[in-house]
Residue, then its C-alpha position, 0 to 999 in steps of 0.5 A: m616177097l616178090l619171088e613168092v608172089g610171082y611163083a604163086a601167080a605163075l603156078f595159079v595161071l598154069v593150073l588154071t590153064l590146065c583146068r581150061l584145057f582138060q577139066l570138064p565142068l560138073s554135069e549134075n543139074a545142068g552144071q549147077g551141082y547139088d547145093g549150087v542149085h539153091y545158089y543159082a536159084f537165088a542169083h536168078q531171083a536177084r537178077h529179076g528183082l525178086r526177094p531171095t526165097g529158099p531153104a536154110p542154110f543156103i538162103h543165108r549165103v547171099a553174097i555170091p548169088m548177089l554178085a553173080a546176079a550183078w555180074k556182066s555175064k548173061e550166063l549165071l554159071s559163067a558169072f559164078r565161075a568168074i567169081s570163084m576164080w577171082s576169089a581163088a586168086a585172092a586166097t592164093l595171094l593171102l596165103v603168101v601173106w599168111l605164110r610169111q607171117n609164120l614161116a622163115s624158110r622161103w623153100v618151105r613157103l613155096t612148097m606150102i603154096t604149091v599144096l594149096v594151089t594144086h589141091w583138087l579140093g582147093p579153091l582153084r581146082f574144085h571150084y573151076y569144076y563146081p563153080a556154083l558154090t560159096d567156098s572159094l571166097g570163103w577161103a579168102i575170108n578165112l585167111m584174112i581172119l587168120i592174118l588179122a587175128q595174128e596181127w591183133g594178137r601181136r600188137h593189139s592194133l585197133g586197125a586190125l580189130l576194125g579190119l576183123c569187124i569189116t571181114a566179119l560183116a562181109g564174110t557172114l554175107v558169104r557164109e555163116t561159118t565165118l562166125i565159127a572162124l571168128l571164135c579164134v580171135p579172142f585167143a590171139t592174145n594167148p589168154l590160156g597161158s604159155p607152156d613156159q609159165s611155171s603155174r599149173g593146175p587151179s592157179r593157171f586155170v584162174a589166171s586163164l579166166r582172168a585173162m579171158a575176162g580182160r579188156t583185150a580178150l573181150l574186145g576180141f569177141a567184137p568181130a564175132l558179135v558183128a558176124w552174129l548181128t549180120y547173120q540175124s539181119i540176113r535172116s530177117s531180109v530173106a524168105e526161108t521156105g523151110y525149118v532146119d533143126v540144127l541140133a538134129v542135123t548135127r546129131n545125125w552127122f555125128w553118128i553117121k560119120g563117127l570118129s573113124g569117118l573123120a579120121l579117114a577124111w583127114l587122111w584123104a584131105f591132108g595125106p603125109l602132112l598128117v604124118l608130120m603132125t602125128v610123129f612130132m605131136a609134142d611140136v604141135r602142142r607147143h605150137f598151139a600153146r604159143h599160137q592159141h588162135q590157130g589151135v582154136f581155128l583148127l578145132a573149129f573146122v574139125c567140128v565143121g567137117w564133122f557136123m555141118g555137111s556131107d562133104t567131110e573132106r571138102l569142109t575139113l580142108w578149110a583148116l589147111p592154112v593152119v595145117l600148112v603152118v604147123t607142118g611148115r614149122i616142123l620142116e623148118e625146126r627139124d630140118l627134115l629136107r636135109r636130115a631125111p631126104g629119102f622120107s621127104m621124097a617118098a612123102a612128096g610122091i604120096m602127097s602128089l597122089t593126095l593132091h590128085w596130080w594125075g589128072p582132072i576131077l572126074d564127073s559124078k555122072g562119068g561124063d568125061p570122054k577120056p577119063v584118066p585111070n585112078p592110081w588109088l583104085l588100081g587104074e579104075k576110072v571112077a567119079v569124084r564122089h568115090f573120094f568123099s567118105v559119105h557118098g562113095n561106094a562102100n567097096r571102093l571106100d574100103i580099098l581107099a581106106a586100106e591104102h591110105l592107112v597102110l601108107f600112113l603107117f609106112l611113112t609114120t614108121w619111117l619118120w620115127w626111125a629117121a628122127g630117132r637115128g638123127s637124134r642118136r647121131e647128134h648125141a654121139a657127136 
């Protein structure tokens, strides 16, 4: 435990230092960004004792603006950045706990810590660049939900349930998507049955319904109920300046993005991790059958990324804690680092491109004095918006899509071949 905490802390400090040295902040709207304009305005209102007033759903996310208003820094953007960095540190430590709950291999856990801490869309790097958002603390909230939900599922501990209710209250103050994340909690007891059960068809369906109606499963809905009541309380305490047709917005994003847009966002967010989940799909199904809350959490953030905003890749990445566990299990059980070292090295190299290790995030207005050539776009120096499938230039997006698809097919074919060769050797032995 101490080794992993020490490694995570050292890596966090290293990445934060590199950000301070080389990462210029977002310049859009004087550093407030896009959605951040609303959060900055709410913080300004709170600092001057005014009732929070603004458009939904931003006005419902009151915790971060309130904290920024109360922060000792006179400059609100500095307060937002400090809150984001402390939140990212909390998320990193919670990730260590989450991985220890689920993965046996220390080396695999250290690898997965590296992915989260260094990912350009993760809670550290992206929120240093774009601090006036609520997502960084949202990462910590989601990890806390996963940790406590798993504890609730294993021991039916009332302490874990109480912790989930407290997290539900605090998390809903940060962002309403906490309510969606909490839908995984009733499934922590695996009410839908396990793959080892002999019953199939209608009998298994009836058994699942009975399990969902049981006292333990119903208690799992308590945190979601707390989150819903908190959300309604927030709505009554703030002044909304406009009406948002949620169904219309959802329908709009559904048709704009489509399945192809969602698939590309997953490729750009997860890179070679998605190759492991594709080749060993049977392992993934077994894992989710035995850890149903993780499957529900993953599905929830597939929907969030698809329907609930324009930054598909950023929203989709919230499923990363579960993706790290699933792919970590595959690495452990298949022993790929030993059996397929060539594939592992190639996948690690491509993953470094997915994580954008080559340099800082380039400003949307191209304001960086010495932008780093982009290896994905043949050395072209392009702004960050071109790595979001909704915002990028069509020609550049076509190039990125083709590159990611070719690399995905290349790694998938290689892994299928390596896995098949390994199986044939075992049978021969």
